[in-house]
C-alpha positions, -999 to +999 in steps of 0.1 A: +000+000+000+028+024+008+044+019-027+010+024-043+007+058-026+043+068-036+036+060-073+002+078-072+018+110-059+043+107-086+017+105-114-009+128-099+012+153-079-018+172-066-030+142-046-011+159-018-043+178-010-062+146-007-100+142-013-107+179-013-093+181-049-129+174-059-144+203-040-157+229-064-143+257-042-107+247-051-112+233-086-099+265-102-069+266-079-059+230-089-064+235-126-044+268-126-016+251-107-014+222-132-015+246-161+014+265-146+036+234-140+029+221-176+058+226-199+045+223-235+080+227-250+091+193-236+088+168-264+055+150-268+067+119-286+098+098-280+119+090-311+115+053-300+077+056-307+060+062-340+029+078-325+020+094-292+006+072-264-032+074-264-043+073-228-080+073-236-073+039-253-055+027-221-021+021-238+009+013-216+031+043-209+063+052-191+071+081-168+104+095-154+106+111-120+136+134-122+146+148-088+169+177-094+192+191-066+192+228-076+214+251-055+221+288-058+246+295-086+244+259-099+220+245-126+219+213-106+221+176-113+195+149-114+201+131-081+169+110-083+160+091-115+130+067-111+114+052-142+079+038-141+061+017-167+023+014-163+002-013-180-036-011-175-041-044-193-021-064-168-031-040-140+006-036-130+034-011-126+071-016-127+095+008-111+133+011-113+158+036-098+189+045-118+220+050-097+231+086-102+268+076-108+260+052-136+287+054-163+269+057-196+267+076-229+254+111-226+234+116-257+241+149-274+275+152-257+292+123-275+309+112-243+307+087-215+300+103-180+278+100-150+242+098-160+232+125-136+255+150-154+231+148-184+208+173-167+237+198-161+248+195-197+215+197-215+185+198-191+154+177-193+159+168-230+194+154-226+183+135-195+154+120-213+176+110-243+204+095-221+180+075-200+161+062-230+194+051-246+205+034-214+173+014-208+163+011-245+127+022-239+107+053-248+101+078-219+066+092-225+061+116-196+083+133-171+079+150-137+109+172-127+110+179-090+133+205-074+142+183-044+157+210-022+128+235-025+102+207-026+112+197+009+097+230+022+065+209+022+080+192+052+077+225+071+042+232+058+030+200+073+049+204+106+077+180+100+078+142+093+088+111+112+112+085+096+128+053+109+165+058+105+183+025+101+217+037+114+230+069+131+251+094+112+260+131+110+254+154+081+249+191+075+256+200+112+229+176+124+232+143+142+206+117+132+201+089+157+191+054+149+154+047+152+123+069+147+132+106+145+113+138+137+127+160+109+119+196+099+126+208+063+163+216+067+170+184+086+151+163+060+172+179+033+204+168+051+190+134+059+184+126+022+216+141+010+240+119+031+258+093+010+295+089+020+288+074+054+261+050+042+273+014+037+249+012+008+262+043-008+238+058-034+213+030-028+210+040+008+205+076-003+177+066-026+160+046+002+160+077+025+146+098-003+117+074-006+113+074+032+108+112+033+085+112+003+063+085+019+062+105+051+052+136+033+023+118+017+012+103+049+013+136+069+000+157+039-032+136+037-042+142+073-073+163+081-053+190+098-030+195+068-058+194+042-067+229+051-032+240+040-039+231+003-030+266-009+004+262+006+007+228-010-003+241-044+021+270-041+050+246-035+039+223-063+037+253-086+071+265-077+090+231-077+074+208-103+076+208-140+059+182-163+048+176-199+016+159-186-015+180-193-045+183-169-066+163-194-040+135-194-039+135-156-076+129-156-072+101-182-046+084-161-067+087-130-097+072-148-080+044-168-049+034-149-058+035-112-060-003-109-025-007-124-012+006-091-026-023-072+004-045-084+038-028-082+070-046-089+103-029-080+132-037-103+168-029-093+204-027-103+224-046-078+251-066-097+272-037-109+303-024-092+319+010-084+352+019-098+374+050-104+382+062-139+408+090-141+403+095-104+365+099-106+340+074-090+315+057-113+290+029-111+294+003-139+263-016-145+263-054-151+255-058-188+233-089-183+213-073-155+208-041-176+196-062-205+172-081-183+157-049-168+154-034-202+137-065-216+112-065-187+103-028-192+099-032-229+077-063-225+056-044-199+052-015-225+041-042-250+070-035-272+082-071-273 
């Protein structure tokens, strides 16, 4: 159930305001927000498709959640890259996280580098092209989230509780093992730590999902539903997507049951190494091929 909620917030970001999204009194606020975060210049059809996905016909689609760590004076890098494929025929969703240090071809740069550098080099488009090339699947839709500013939501809802698996220090804070309460700044430091984590980037991804899940849980409470304008303001400031309001409605109507069965794929057999003094994650070729095949099959491309 927790995974189902995480995916639904990814696809329909405005679910943060819970059931009141249907209230006529805020309908205009919601539609205005979605119109604002919609980026029509982001490509509509992947080069790996001949035609655009028709959601009204309930065709399988893919979505990329791109979490960008934007800081002052820095365009940022995509620290979180989660690809989803959704198939309403089999009522299932597959999800895979791409390690940010993955050594791969950066499409448009004609070089091999960390995949999270694609965003710094060429923004959303280069990230889309590079991820498609790595996984050999079309990416139909994208949600770009400014991870640093988006965590202001943590303060809006009065903080979140997470179960920290091991104690560590980061950003001037000490995070003890066990259930801890985090405000916005603490949450940001909590999800950024990587060097002290025995799982490295995989542990970092796990903490990001922890905080996102906690935000959803707290954001849906009765007390926080009354703060929907603050939620919408944060969404409007920190999310960009090529999904239109009409497409969000189509997804809600035709793909909801696909979230009842979620399978998480992962990259675990690769290894880290240094090339010219820089740390990279080298994927296992067979594992990458297997994941790609499963995603393509789920999109009914094989």
